[in-house]
C-alpha positions as CSV (number, residue, x, y, z in Angstrom):
1,M,-17.7,10.7,-2.9
2,K,-21.2,8.8,-3.3
3,L,-22.4,6.2,-1.3
4,S,-24.2,3.8,-3.7
5,K,-26.3,0.3,-3.0
6,L,-24.3,-3.2,-2.5
7,D,-25.4,-5.5,-5.5
8,S,-24.9,-8.6,-5.4
9,A,-22.0,-9.4,-6.2
10,Q,-20.9,-7.4,-3.2
11,I,-22.9,-8.4,-0.7
12,E,-22.3,-12.3,-1.6
13,K,-18.6,-10.6,-0.8
14,V,-19.3,-9.1,2.6
15,L,-21.6,-12.5,3.8
16,K,-18.4,-14.8,3.2
17,V,-15.6,-12.5,4.9
18,A,-18.7,-12.3,8.1
19,V,-18.5,-16.2,7.7
20,Y,-14.7,-16.4,8.3
21,V,-14.5,-14.0,10.9
22,A,-17.3,-16.3,12.4
23,V,-16.2,-19.0,12.0
24,S,-12.4,-18.6,12.4
25,A,-13.5,-17.2,15.6
26,F,-15.8,-20.0,16.7
27,I,-12.5,-22.1,16.4
28,S,-10.7,-19.7,18.4
29,A,-12.4,-20.8,21.4
30,L,-12.3,-23.4,20.8
31,I,-8.6,-24.0,20.6
32,A,-9.4,-21.5,23.9
33,N,-12.0,-23.7,25.5
34,L,-9.9,-27.2,25.0
35,A,-7.2,-25.3,27.2
36,S,-8.9,-24.2,29.4
37,N,-7.4,-20.5,28.5
38,P,-9.4,-18.0,27.4
39,D,-6.5,-15.5,27.2
40,L,-5.8,-17.2,24.1
41,F,-8.8,-16.2,22.5
42,G,-7.7,-12.6,21.5
43,P,-4.3,-14.4,20.2
44,L,-5.6,-16.4,18.1
45,T,-8.2,-15.1,16.0
46,P,-6.7,-13.7,13.7
47,I,-4.5,-16.2,13.5
48,V,-7.0,-19.3,12.4
49,N,-8.5,-16.0,9.9
50,V,-4.8,-16.2,7.7
51,I,-4.3,-20.3,7.9
52,L,-8.5,-20.4,6.8
53,V,-7.7,-17.7,3.8
54,A,-4.0,-20.3,3.2
55,I,-6.0,-23.3,3.1
56,K,-8.4,-21.5,1.1
57,Q,-6.3,-20.4,-1.3
58,V,-4.8,-23.7,-1.7
59,F,-7.8,-25.2,-3.3
60,T,-8.5,-21.8,-6.0
61,T,-7.6,-22.6,-8.9
62,P,-6.9,-18.8,-9.8
63,E,-7.7,-16.8,-12.6
64,E,-6.6,-15.6,-15.4
C-alpha cells in the first residue's frame, strides 16, 4: 500500500471530523463545568459526539 497526498475532498472530511470533535468536547466541558463535576468530561464527549452526528443526519437528505 502506498501513501498518497490528500485531495481537497479528503481534507474537507478530515476538517469536518475535527470540527465535530472540537464542538463535542466544548459542549462536554461546558456541561461538566455547569455540573461542577470535571469527571463527566471524559464519558460525555463521545455521547455528545454521537448526538451531534445524529442531529446532523436528521437534517440531511439521503443521497441516492
